[in-house]
N, C-alpha and C positions, 0 to 999 in steps of 0.2 A: 269527131274526137278519136274515133277507135281506128280510124284511117289514119290518121296523124300518127300513133303510136305505132301502128305497123309500118309505115314507111320510117318512121325513127329507127325500129327495131331491125326492118331491113338494111338501111343504111349502115347502122352497127355492125350486124353480120359481116357485110361486103368488105367495112372497114377494118372487122380483125382478120377476117379471110385474107385481103392482101397484105396485112401486116405478117401475117403467117407465112404468105407467101414469099416475101421483102426477106425475112430470117431465114426462110430455107433455102430460098436462093443464095445470101450471103455465107449460110453454113457450107454451102456446096462450091460458092469460091474459093473459100476458105481452104476447105480439104483439097482441093485440087490446085490451090498454090504451093500448100504443104507438099503433096505430091510431086508437083515440080522443083522441089527445092528451094522455093521462096520465102523463107524461114518468116522474114520480116515482114513480108505483104500477109502472110498466114496468119500470123500473130498478132497483126492490127486488126485483121477480120474478126479472128475469133474473137478480140475484146468487145468489138462492137457488138457480135453478137450478143457477149453476155452483158452488156448494157442494155440490150432490146428485151433479153431472156436470162436473167440471172442465173436461173436453175437448169440452164441448156447443159445437159449431160455431156453430150459429145463436145461442145467446145471447152468446157472443163478439163475432158480426158486431154484433147489435143494441146490445149496452154498447158499442161501438166508435162505432156511429153515433151514441147517446146522448151521448156523450162529446164528438164532435167538433161536435154542435149546441150543446152548450152551449158550449163553444166560441168558436162563431162570435158566437151570441149576447152573451156575454160583449165579444167586439171590439167589435160593433157599438153595445151600450148604454155601454161602458169600464165600469171598476170602479166599483161603489157608490159613491157618495157620501156620507161621513161626516159632514158639516155637516147633509145634508138629512136623513139618517137620524136624528140626534140628535134634531134638530127636531119631526121626525113624530112622536116620542113624548113632547116637552114641551110638557104642558099648563097654557094660562094660564089663572087661575080664571075672571078679569073683564077684558073687552075694552071700553072705552066713550070712544068719540070722539064730539063735538060740535062740527062744522064746523072740526076740526082742519087743521092744515096738514098735506101728507103728508110734510113734513120733522120737523114736530114728533110725528107719529104714529111713524115710522121710529126717531127718539129714544127715544120713549119704548118700543117694542117692543125696541129693544138693551139698554137698561138693564135694563127686565124678563126679559126672557129670559138676560142674562147674571145674574140675581140667581140666578131660579130654576132655571136650568141647574147651578149650585155649581159651576163649574169647570171641569167635562166638553164645555161647548161652549162656544165664544167667538164671540159673533155682532157682526159687524163688517159695516156695510152701504156699498158703494162705489156712490154715486149719481151716476149720468151722466145728468142732468136738468139743463135752462137751469131759470133761478130760477122763471118762470112756472107749470114744471110744478110745481116743489117746494113751492109756494104752494097746490095745488089742495087744495079743502077734501073732510074726509073725514069721515062720520056712521055711526057703527057702534057696536052693540052686540050683545056676542057673551059667552056663558060655556061653561067647561070645552070650551076647542076648543085643537085641537094648532097651534101655532105656524106651521105650515105652512098651515094652512087661514087662519088671520089674515091671511097674506100673500096668498093666492089671493086672498079678499074684497077686501082693498086694492087688488090689481092691478086687480081689475074694476072697482071705483070710480072709480081715480086714473088708468086705461087706461095702466098700466106692468106691466113684467114682472119677477120675480125670477129671475136664473140664480145657481144654487148652485154655487161656484166650492169649490174645498181651503180656502181663507183666508177667504173674504167671500160676500157676498151680494150681485152686482151689480145695479142696480135702473136699468134703461132703457124708455123710451117705446116702447110695444107701435105708434103708429102712425111710427115711425121709420123701421122698414123699409118699413112701406107705402109711405110716402110718397116715401122714394128711389124707390122700384119706378115708381111711378106718375106720377112728376115728372122720371124721366130724359129726358135729350135723345135725340130719334130720332137713329139714326145717318145722317151726310150721305153721300151720292152713293148712297143705295139709293132705286130705286123700288121701288114695292110697285103690281103689276096692279089696275087700277081707282079708284086715289085721286092 
């Protein structure tokens, strides 16, 4: 009987040692994943460590660090834009413009996008351009392209930018910002050495 008890004790000790090695290896793997920038994999491994050892201080500390980094990233980027997210998955079967004005192209995209979106997304453009910019000619032929990519191509061709707001897509000139900076009057009364 003593021999049986000793064998059980040895088996339990070996099982505990193997368990400890597995948790240690898992913790090391989680830390390595974190250092490589694989935050999702690291987070999953730290959660598994905590399921096996709920009081593991290292895993707790890393989980807090990851949560803080995710919160900081969300604060910087802001919440995900629902309009843009919906338009990224909305695929236009064919887009063909031959010397169409920018205004006409945007009107076509608004109608077609709302039709294909089937009420899941409402596409509205707020055009903040002068009349000359609205008449910029666009020639484009695309097939099976996400709505956002069509706008990106149009933006490059017409020198405009699209800003995804909550209820609309604002269209502005790309050069407006550059021109105001480049043509800003110099402050008066300031002397610069060498000039």
